[in-house]
C-alpha positions in Angstrom: 45.6 -24.2 -30.1 45.1 -22.4 -26.5 47.0 -24.1 -23.7 45.4 -24.2 -20.3 47.2 -21.6 -17.8 48.5 -22.6 -14.4 45.9 -20.5 -13.2 43.2 -22.6 -14.3 44.9 -25.9 -12.7 44.8 -23.8 -9.2 41.2 -22.9 -9.8 40.1 -26.3 -10.8 41.8 -27.9 -7.6 40.2 -25.1 -5.2 37.0 -26.0 -6.7 37.6 -29.7 -6.2 39.0 -29.2 -2.5 35.8 -26.7 -1.9 33.3 -29.5 -3.1 34.5 -32.6 -0.8 31.0 -32.5 0.9 27.6 -33.7 -0.1 26.1 -30.1 0.4 28.8 -29.0 -2.1 30.1 -25.8 -0.5 31.3 -23.6 -3.3 34.1 -20.9 -3.0 32.0 -17.8 -4.2 35.1 -15.7 -4.8 35.9 -14.7 -8.3 37.9 -12.1 -10.1 36.3 -9.1 -11.3 35.5 -9.4 -15.4 37.2 -6.7 -17.4 35.4 -4.6 -19.9 31.4 -4.1 -20.3 28.8 -6.7 -19.8 27.6 -7.9 -23.0 24.0 -7.3 -23.8 21.5 -10.0 -23.7 17.9 -10.5 -24.4 15.4 -10.1 -21.7 13.0 -13.2 -22.7 13.1 -16.5 -24.1 15.6 -17.7 -26.0 17.7 -15.7 -23.8 20.9 -15.0 -25.8 23.8 -12.8 -25.8 24.2 -10.0 -28.3 27.0 -8.5 -30.5 29.9 -10.8 -29.0 31.6 -13.1 -31.6 33.0 -16.0 -30.0 36.7 -17.4 -30.3 36.1 -20.9 -31.8 39.1 -22.1 -30.2 38.3 -20.8 -26.7 35.0 -23.0 -27.3 36.5 -25.8 -28.8 39.1 -26.0 -25.9 35.9 -25.4 -23.3 34.2 -28.3 -24.9 37.1 -30.7 -24.7 37.5 -30.0 -20.7 33.8 -30.4 -20.3 33.8 -33.9 -22.2 36.6 -34.9 -19.9 34.4 -34.7 -16.7 33.3 -38.1 -15.3 29.9 -39.0 -16.3 29.4 -36.1 -18.8 28.5 -37.0 -22.4 28.5 -33.8 -24.9 25.4 -33.7 -27.2 22.6 -31.9 -28.9 20.6 -29.5 -25.9 17.4 -30.4 -24.8 16.5 -27.3 -23.8 18.1 -24.8 -26.3 18.7 -23.4 -29.3 19.5 -25.6 -32.4 23.2 -25.5 -32.6 23.8 -25.3 -28.8 25.8 -28.4 -27.0 24.3 -29.9 -24.0 26.4 -31.2 -20.9 24.4 -34.2 -20.1 25.0 -36.3 -17.1 25.1 -39.7 -17.7 22.4 -42.1 -16.2 24.8 -43.8 -13.5 25.7 -40.3 -12.3 23.4 -39.3 -9.3 21.9 -35.9 -9.2 22.0 -34.3 -5.9 20.0 -31.3 -6.8 17.5 -32.2 -9.3 15.5 -29.1 -9.1 18.4 -27.1 -10.8 18.0 -29.4 -13.5 16.0 -27.5 -16.6 15.7 -30.4 -18.5 16.4 -34.0 -18.9 19.9 -34.4 -17.5 21.4 -31.2 -18.8 23.2 -29.3 -16.6 24.4 -27.0 -18.6 24.8 -25.5 -22.3 27.0 -23.8 -24.6 25.3 -21.7 -27.4 26.9 -21.2 -30.9 28.1 -17.7 -29.6 29.9 -19.1 -26.9 27.9 -18.0 -24.0 26.5 -20.7 -21.6 23.4 -21.2 -19.4 24.3 -23.2 -16.3 22.8 -24.0 -12.9 25.0 -23.1 -9.9 24.8 -22.8 -6.1 22.8 -19.7 -5.7 25.6 -18.2 -3.8 28.2 -18.6 -6.6 25.8 -17.7 -9.2 25.3 -14.1 -7.4 29.2 -13.6 -6.9 29.6 -14.5 -10.9 26.6 -11.8 -11.4 28.3 -9.5 -9.2 31.7 -9.9 -10.6 30.5 -9.4 -14.2 31.0 -12.9 -15.9 27.1 -13.7 -15.8 23.3 -12.4 -15.8 20.4 -14.4 -14.5 18.4 -16.1 -16.9 14.7 -14.4 -17.1 13.3 -17.6 -15.6 15.6 -18.0 -12.6 13.0 -16.8 -10.1 10.2 -18.8 -12.0 10.4 -22.0 -9.7 12.5 -23.2 -6.8 15.4 -24.5 -7.5 16.6 -22.1 -10.7 17.7 -19.3 -8.3 21.1 -20.3 -9.4 20.3 -20.5 -13.1 22.5 -18.0 -15.1 23.8 -17.0 -18.5 27.7 -17.0 -18.5 29.1 -14.7 -21.2 31.2 -16.0 -23.6 34.8 -16.2 -22.9 37.1 -13.9 -25.5 40.4 -14.8 -23.7 42.1 -17.6 -22.2 42.1 -16.3 -18.9 38.1 -15.3 -18.9 37.9 -19.1 -20.2 40.1 -20.2 -17.1 37.0 -18.4 -15.1 34.2 -20.0 -17.2 35.5 -23.4 -16.8 35.5 -23.0 -13.0 32.2 -21.6 -13.0 31.2 -25.1 -15.3 33.0 -27.1 -12.8 30.8 -25.6 -10.2 27.6 -26.1 -11.9 28.6 -29.8 -12.1 29.7 -30.3 -8.3 26.3 -28.4 -7.5 24.0 -30.7 -9.7 25.7 -33.9 -9.0 27.0 -32.9 -5.3 30.5 -34.4 -6.1 33.8 -33.0 -6.8 34.4 -32.3 -10.8 37.2 -35.2 -11.6 
């Protein structure tokens, strides 16, 4: 089993401190992802091609997401069979409902380890620019989806740290509160 690095703790703390206002200001600085971008389909279903997940990393990611306040993991409401939705409990306010794709699901992880998430648009652009993500094909289809992206499958612990930072950013953007 992988152990989270000190860097993740620092990144999570920085994300929390950056998100103390209701508007959820987010730090858009991300390290450059190494290696080529995985290929993805151009339509729906929007899936990643040719990259195998590291099951231990996916399990660790799910463990940490399940620890977020007011989040329940379950079957996705908007993705392919086998994907796990990150559902906000009914008692959690949603600050940016236009960013939600379906129900109360702010993100989901696919069986291949890639994720779809709704981020603050500036953070989404930074993730794409740094090589961590690609816009969803429908990102320009309706207001509020400008930050809807696919985050590539993490294949190392260092990549998981950044992916978790982006998931925390999604939670904070959608709820308007820091991830705790």
